[in-house]
N, C-alpha and C positions, 0 to 999 in steps of 0.2 A: 331790383338787384337779384341776380342769380349767379351762384358760383358752384360748379359741380365738375367732377372728373369721373371718367369711366374708361373701360378698355375699348380700344378701336374695334376689336372683333365683335364685342357685345353691341356697340352702337351701330355698326354696319349691319349686323343681323337684325336688330330691332327696326332699323329704317327700312330694310327689305320687307319685313313682315307688314308694317303699316303702309308701305308704299303701294301695295296692291289696292288700297282703298282711296288713294289720292284721285281726285276728279281729273279726267282727261280733257273733257270739254266743259270747262267750269262756267256756270252761270254766275257764281260768286267767286271772284278772284281769290279770296282767302282759302277756298277749298283746294287750291294748288299747293297750299302750305301744309307743313306738319306741325302739330302742337307739341312743344317740348316743355315738360314741367318737372322741376326738381322738387321732390317731396319725400320727406322721411329719409330712408336710405336707398331710394330708388329714383331712377329717371323714367318718367312716363312719357311715351310717345303715342300720338293719336292722329288719325287721318280719317276723313269722311268724304264720300261723294254724294251724300244725302240718301242713297239707297242702302249702303252699308257703312258702318264705322268700325275701324279696327283699333284697339288700344293694346299696347305692349309695354311691359315693365322690364327694364334692364338694371342690373346691380350698379350702384354708383356711390361715390363718396360726396355727400352734399354738404357744402360749407354754408351756403345761403340758399334758402328756397326761393323759387321764382318761376315765372312761366312766360312763354313767348311763342309766336308761330313764325317759321321761316320757310322759304321755298323748298319743297320736298325734293325735287329732282336735283337741285343744285347741291344741297347739303349731303344727299345720298351719294352722288357722284364724287364729291370732294372727299368724304369720309372713306369711300372705297379706295381712293387713290393713295391714302396715307399708309405709312408703315404700321405694323402692329406695335402696340404700346399704349401709353396713357394719353387720353385726350382731355384737355382742360377746356371747359366752356364757361365764359363769363358774359352775363348780360350787362351792357354798359348802362350806368344810371342815366336817367332822363332821355336816353335814345332807344328806339326800338331796334336794336341791333345786337348781334352776338359775336363775341371774339372766340375763335377756336384755335387752340394751339396743340401741336403734337410733334414731339422731337424738334426738328428744325423748320417745321412748317407752321404758318399761321394764316388765318383768314378772318375777314370781317364780313358778316352777312347781315344785310338789312332785313327786318321782319315786319310783321304787323301785330297789333295789340291782340293778345289772347282773348280779351273780352269780346272781340267781334267774331271769334271762331264759333261755328254752329255747335250748340251744346250736344255732347254725346249722350244719347238717351240712357236714363237709369231705369232699370226694370225692377219694380218692387211687386211682390205678390204674384198672382198668376199661377201657372202650373210648371213645376220643375221636374225634369226627367233626366235620367242618367243612362248613357249607352256606351258600350265598349268601342274604342276607336277603330280597331281592325275591321270589325263587321260593318261599321258605319261607312268606312272608306270604300269597301267593296260595294256596298249597297248604292252609294252615291254614284260610283263609277258605272254601275249597271243600269241606272235609271235616268240620271240627269241629262244624258245626251239625247234622250227621246223627247225632251220638251221642245216647244216651238221656239224658233229664234226671232221671228218677226212679231211685232206687237199688235197685229190685227185682232187677236183674241188674247188679251193680257193674262187671263187665267191659265192659258196653255203654256205661257213662258215660265210657269212655276212647277214645282213638284208637290203633289198632294201628299201630305203626311198625316196619317191617322194613328193616334196613340190610343191604345185600348188595352187595359189590363197590363200584361207584361210584354206586349208586342207593339211594334210600329209597322205600318204598311206604307211604303213609298210608291207613288205611281206618277208617271209622266206620259203625255200623249201629245202628238202634234197634228192629229188628223189623218196621218198615214200609218202610224205605229203606236204601240202602247207597251210600256214596260212596267211591271209590277214586282216589287221585292218586299218580302216580309223579313223582319229582323227582331230578335229578342232584345228586350230592354234590361238594364241593370237595376231598374226600380219599377215599382208597380204604379200605374196611373189609376186613381180612384174613379174619376169621371172621364169618359171618352172625350177626346178633344181632336179636332181636325183643322189643319191650317194649310195654306198654300205658300211654300217657301220659294222665292225666286231661284231658278236653276243656277243663275250666275253666282248667287250667294253660296249655294252648296258647293259649287266648283271652287270658290275661294276657301271655304271651310276645308275641303278635301286637301288643298295644298297646306293649310295650317296644321292639320292633324297628321301629316306624313310621319313625324317622329314622336307623336304623342303615345304614351303607354297607359296613363291613367284614364278612367272613364271620362267622356265628354259630358259636361252638365249643360242642359239647355233649359231656358225658362221662357215660356210664352206669356206675354202680359195678359191681363184680364180682358182687355178690349180686343185681343187677337189682332193687333196691328203691328206688333214687333216681336222678334225673338232674339234672345242673347245666347251665344254659345261661349261657355267658359272653359278655357284650356289652361295648361300650365303657363303662367306669365303672359297669356294673351286672352283678350276678350273680343268677340265680334258681335255687333248688333246689326240685325237686318230688318228692313221693313218687310211686312208680309203682303202678299197679293190679295186684294179684296175681290170678292165675287164668288160664284158657285162653280165648283169644278164639275165637269160632266160626270154622269153616272157610268163609270168605265166598266163596271161589272157586266153591263149589257153588251159590251163589245167583245167579251171573251166567249168564243164558241163553246157550247156545252158538250158537243160530241164531235167525232171525226169519222171519216170513211177510211182514211189511210194514216198509218203511223210508221214512220221510218226512223230507225235509230242508227246514227253514223258516228264515226270517230270525229271529234271536233276539229283536230288539226288537219285532217284530210279534206273535210268539208270546207274549211276556211281557205285552204290552199286552192281548191278547185274554183271556189267563188271568186277569189282574188284574180285568178288566171282568166276567168270568163269576164270579169269586170273591165279588163284591159280592152277587150273588144266591145264591151257594152258602152264604153265611153262615147263611141261614135254612133251608137244605136239607141239613143235616149235612155241609156242606163239599164236596159232590160236584160235580165238573166233568166233563162228558162230552165225549169227543173222538171225532169220526167222521172217519176218514182215507179220502179218496176219490181213487183214482188216475184220471187221464184222460190221454190222449195229450198229453204236453207241458204240461198245465196242471192238475195235481192240486191238491187243497186239503184243509185240515183245518177242520172245523166244530167250534167250541168253544162249548158251551152249559151253562147251569145253570138249574135251576128250583126255586122254593120254593113249596110249596102255597099259602100264604096271600098271598104277596107278588107273584109274577109270575115271568117267565122272561126269559132273554136268549140271543142267539145272535151269535157273531162268526165271521168266516171269515178264514183266512190262506192265501195261496198256498203250495204245497209241491210239490217234485218227489218223486213217490211211486214206489217200486218195489214190486211184489208186489200182494197182494190188498187189497180194501176191508177196513177193520177198524174195530171199535168198542172203546173202552176208557174206563173212568172212573177218575179219581184224586181223592184229597183235594187240594183247591185249594192248601192251604198247602204241601204237599210239592212241588207243581209250581212254585209261585212261588218257593219257597226256592231250588231248584236253578237255575232260570232266572235268578234274581237274582245268582248268584255266577259265572256264565259270562262270559267276556270276548270270545270269538270272535264273528264276525258271524252265523254260521249254526250251527244245532244239528240233530242227527239224532235222531229218535224211532223206536225199533225195537220192534215189538210182534209177538206170536205169536197169542194168543187173548185174549178179553176177561177171562179169569180167570187169565192168566199175567202175570208182571211185565213192565213196560215198561222199556226202557233208553234213557237220554239220553246222547249223546256230542257234545262240541263238534266241529265239522267243521274239519279241517285240523291236528288234533293227536290223538295216540292216548294221551296221558298222563292222561286223566281219563274216568271213566265213572260214571254214577249210575243205580242200579236203584230203581224205585218199585213197590211192591205195588199192584195194582189194587183198586178198590172194586166190590163186587157190586151191580148195579142192574138194575131192570127197564127194558128198552129199549122 
């Protein structure tokens, strides 16, 4: 038996939060369901796709405690269609179904026994770390997109997170690019710990912390197989990727022959403009860096055999030699699109060695992009 009431807005918000973890292609049919548990003075909602599990607590008036699982999509769509106001939920005795009433609407939804729902992992012990949400959000945005999307090398689908002292370093690479971001922690880690967090899990976390103000608390279990992120009224558990992340330090060039500093907005606009032509020319954007006393520039061009070509120029302060390099336009626009500083530095050595992009005014982020080989 379960008898509970809560506000339509709260239930709708809670279902939206856990809905992100509902399995889309379910091996176990019950993972299409959301677990609903009336306990104490709260309603707990939980969903899992076996890679991540999200739990959320909403304020409720609980008359009788109880628990059941019901189809997530159905209940979410139905609750969203209701007027704002009080929703009463009753689990009918002896039947695995729930009655929902709100104003002049009512529904009966058949469910499955909560005992068959995959257990949400509990993480006891291990290493607990606190980090401010604003910095974490920006760091995830600047790193997670560089992880690989196909599963051929599972470690590259994750973000390498190394917690050391009062800093964490996040790194992601997909074989063509590498993003590295350092971030201060709100607590100090006694023993250095490194794990690989699935990039998909971090993308979900990013959505969950969009309006979080208090520090995010994360705990890595002692086996380094799972991590739990604790937010206000929400918890997310993620499996960790097992394996050895490549030694990415070796991929970062230690020197450069040319360094050009440009306005971020102008560089991004010229790159986007060129990428329209690059679409038909295997995505290649060519950069020609030209030093001149006090008034250097970068010429950004693309050409597609059948369609035409374009050329854009941006002012740059250039140190070093004249240089030519070509990149995949997507990789260039991806990184320029996540930077927030006014200026960015591009460091190059030869046309066949990687280029490095760094925001000017901070040393906590760098991005390495492999060049494309072209005829000049």
